C-alpha positions as CSV (number, residue, x, y, z in Angstrom):
1,M,56.5,-32.4,-7.8
2,K,53.3,-31.8,-9.8
3,E,55.1,-29.3,-12.0
4,L,57.9,-31.8,-12.6
5,H,55.4,-34.4,-13.7
6,R,53.7,-31.9,-16.0
7,L,57.1,-31.1,-17.4
8,K,57.9,-34.7,-18.1
9,T,54.5,-35.2,-19.9
10,K,55.3,-32.2,-22.0
11,I,58.8,-33.4,-23.0
12,N,58.2,-37.2,-23.5
13,P,55.9,-37.0,-26.5
14,K,58.2,-34.5,-28.3
15,S,59.8,-35.9,-31.5
16,P,62.5,-35.2,-32.2
17,K,63.8,-34.3,-28.8
18,T,66.4,-31.6,-28.7
19,S,69.7,-32.1,-26.8
20,F,68.3,-29.8,-24.1
21,D,65.2,-32.0,-23.8
22,R,67.4,-35.1,-23.4
23,L,69.5,-33.4,-20.8
24,V,66.4,-32.3,-18.8
25,L,64.9,-35.8,-18.9
26,K,68.2,-37.2,-17.7
27,E,68.4,-34.7,-14.8
28,L,64.7,-34.9,-13.8
29,K,65.3,-37.8,-11.5
30,Q,68.0,-35.8,-9.6
31,I,65.8,-32.8,-9.5
32,S,62.9,-34.9,-8.2
33,K,65.0,-36.4,-5.5
34,F,66.2,-33.0,-4.2
35,T,62.6,-31.6,-4.5
36,N,61.2,-34.5,-2.4
37,E,63.8,-34.0,0.3
38,F,63.3,-30.2,0.2
39,E,59.5,-30.4,0.5
40,K,59.9,-32.6,3.7
41,K,62.3,-30.1,5.2
42,S,60.1,-27.2,4.2
43,K,57.3,-28.3,6.5
44,K,59.6,-28.0,9.5
45,M,61.2,-24.8,8.3
46,R,57.8,-23.0,8.2
47,T,57.8,-23.0,12.0
48,I,61.2,-21.2,12.3
49,Y,61.4,-17.4,11.9
50,F,64.0,-15.9,9.7
51,K,64.3,-12.1,9.4
52,K,63.9,-10.9,5.9
53,Q,65.8,-8.0,4.4
54,L,66.9,-6.8,1.0
55,I,69.2,-9.3,-0.7
56,H,71.1,-9.2,-3.9
57,H,69.8,-12.6,-5.0
58,D,72.4,-13.2,-7.7
59,L,75.8,-12.6,-6.0
60,H,78.6,-14.4,-7.9
61,P,82.1,-13.5,-9.2
62,G,80.7,-12.0,-12.4
63,N,78.7,-9.4,-10.3
64,V,81.6,-8.3,-8.2
65,I,84.6,-6.1,-9.2
66,F,87.8,-6.6,-7.2
67,N,91.0,-4.6,-6.9
68,K,93.9,-6.1,-5.1
69,N,91.7,-8.8,-3.5
70,K,89.2,-6.2,-2.2
71,V,85.7,-5.8,-3.3
72,I,85.3,-2.3,-4.8
73,A,81.9,-2.7,-6.4
74,I,78.9,-5.0,-6.6
75,L,76.9,-5.0,-9.8
76,D,73.6,-6.1,-11.3
77,F,70.9,-5.3,-8.7
78,N,68.0,-6.2,-11.1
79,T,67.2,-9.3,-9.0
80,L,67.2,-7.4,-5.7
81,R,64.4,-8.7,-3.4
82,K,63.3,-9.3,0.1
83,G,64.8,-12.5,1.4
84,V,66.8,-14.2,4.1
85,I,70.5,-13.1,4.2
86,I,71.8,-16.6,4.7
87,E,70.2,-17.6,1.4
88,D,72.3,-15.0,-0.3
89,I,75.5,-15.9,1.6
90,S,75.1,-19.6,1.0
91,F,74.6,-19.1,-2.7
92,A,77.5,-16.7,-3.0
93,A,79.8,-18.9,-1.0
94,L,79.2,-21.9,-3.4
95,R,79.3,-19.8,-6.5
96,F,82.6,-18.1,-5.5
97,A,84.1,-21.4,-4.3
98,S,83.2,-23.4,-7.3
99,E,84.0,-20.8,-10.0
100,H,87.5,-22.2,-11.0
101,I,87.9,-25.2,-8.6
102,S,86.7,-28.7,-9.4
103,T,87.6,-30.9,-6.4
104,I,85.1,-31.1,-3.5
105,D,87.8,-30.7,-0.9
106,K,89.1,-27.5,-2.3
107,I,85.5,-26.2,-2.8
108,Q,84.8,-26.9,0.8
109,D,88.0,-25.1,1.9
110,E,87.0,-22.1,-0.2
111,I,83.5,-22.1,1.3
112,D,85.0,-22.2,4.8
113,L,87.3,-19.3,3.9
114,F,84.4,-17.3,2.4
115,L,82.3,-17.8,5.5
116,E,85.2,-17.0,7.8
117,S,85.9,-13.7,5.9
118,Y,82.2,-12.8,5.8
119,L,81.7,-13.4,9.5
120,K,84.7,-11.1,10.4
121,Q,82.9,-8.2,8.7
122,N,79.2,-9.1,9.3
123,E,77.1,-10.4,12.1
124,I,74.9,-13.4,11.6
125,D,73.1,-15.4,14.2
126,N,75.3,-18.5,14.3
127,S,72.3,-20.7,15.0
128,Q,71.0,-19.8,11.5
129,I,74.2,-21.0,9.8
130,R,73.0,-24.6,10.2
131,Y,70.1,-23.8,7.8
132,M,72.3,-22.4,5.0
133,K,72.2,-25.7,3.0
134,Y,68.4,-25.6,3.1
135,F,68.3,-22.1,1.7
136,L,71.0,-22.9,-0.9
137,I,69.0,-25.8,-2.2
138,Q,65.9,-23.7,-2.2
139,K,67.6,-21.1,-4.3
140,I,69.0,-23.5,-6.8
141,L,65.8,-25.4,-7.2
142,G,64.0,-22.1,-7.7
143,R,66.5,-21.2,-10.4
144,L,66.1,-24.6,-12.1
145,G,62.3,-24.3,-11.9
146,Y,62.4,-20.8,-13.4
147,I,64.6,-22.0,-16.3
148,L,62.3,-25.0,-17.0
149,R,59.1,-23.0,-16.8
150,K,60.4,-20.4,-19.2
151,K,61.6,-23.0,-21.6
152,Y,58.7,-25.4,-21.7
153,F,55.7,-23.3,-20.6
154,S,56.6,-19.9,-22.0
155,E,58.8,-21.2,-24.8
156,L,61.6,-18.8,-24.0
157,D,65.2,-19.9,-24.3
158,S,66.7,-17.0,-22.5
159,W,67.9,-18.8,-19.4
160,S,68.3,-22.4,-20.8
161,I,72.1,-21.9,-21.0
162,D,72.2,-21.8,-17.2
163,F,70.5,-25.1,-16.7
164,G,73.8,-27.2,-16.6
165,K,75.5,-24.7,-14.3
166,N,72.6,-24.8,-11.8
167,M,72.5,-28.7,-12.0
168,K,76.2,-28.7,-11.1
169,L,75.5,-26.4,-8.2
170,L,72.6,-28.6,-7.0
171,K,74.8,-31.7,-7.0
172,L,77.6,-29.8,-5.3
173,S,75.2,-28.6,-2.6
174,N,74.7,-32.1,-1.4
175,K,78.4,-32.6,-0.8
176,I,79.3,-29.4,1.1
177,E,78.8,-28.3,4.6
178,F,78.5,-24.9,6.1
179,K,80.5,-24.9,9.3
180,Y,80.7,-22.3,12.1
């Protein structure tokens, strides 16, 4: 929250404001709301153990090659890191489900199908699935924070183009459920 306040005080005095500045100011209220809710949940989550392993950290349709509806290759491992597998699964499920679908009901159906297919091939402790939304929001807020820090504190535009996409994912994350 302190960083969001710092960001706001950096953008507000700017004149003229760019279209990106105006977009960020418009979305800061939403980001603050999610951040507040996330911080409250984080205190509880610190007491729960989640096994960490190597995760892709950027699994989306653009990083997967398919042939006849089968995955034949996964690309772009430059963000590979140690993390919680359900973080990767929740993000991938939302990214794959929302790629070309706009209605929340269809996105939810696609997420359910993604999880069902994933669980046929991989074991996950079912009790951890209830925490998928938490890890999804954590990942999206992290991405938004990265974009905003780069733009306003390092003056690098390289990831600014992804701001809108990640805001859309953040808003979607509040409307979906991970069942199983």
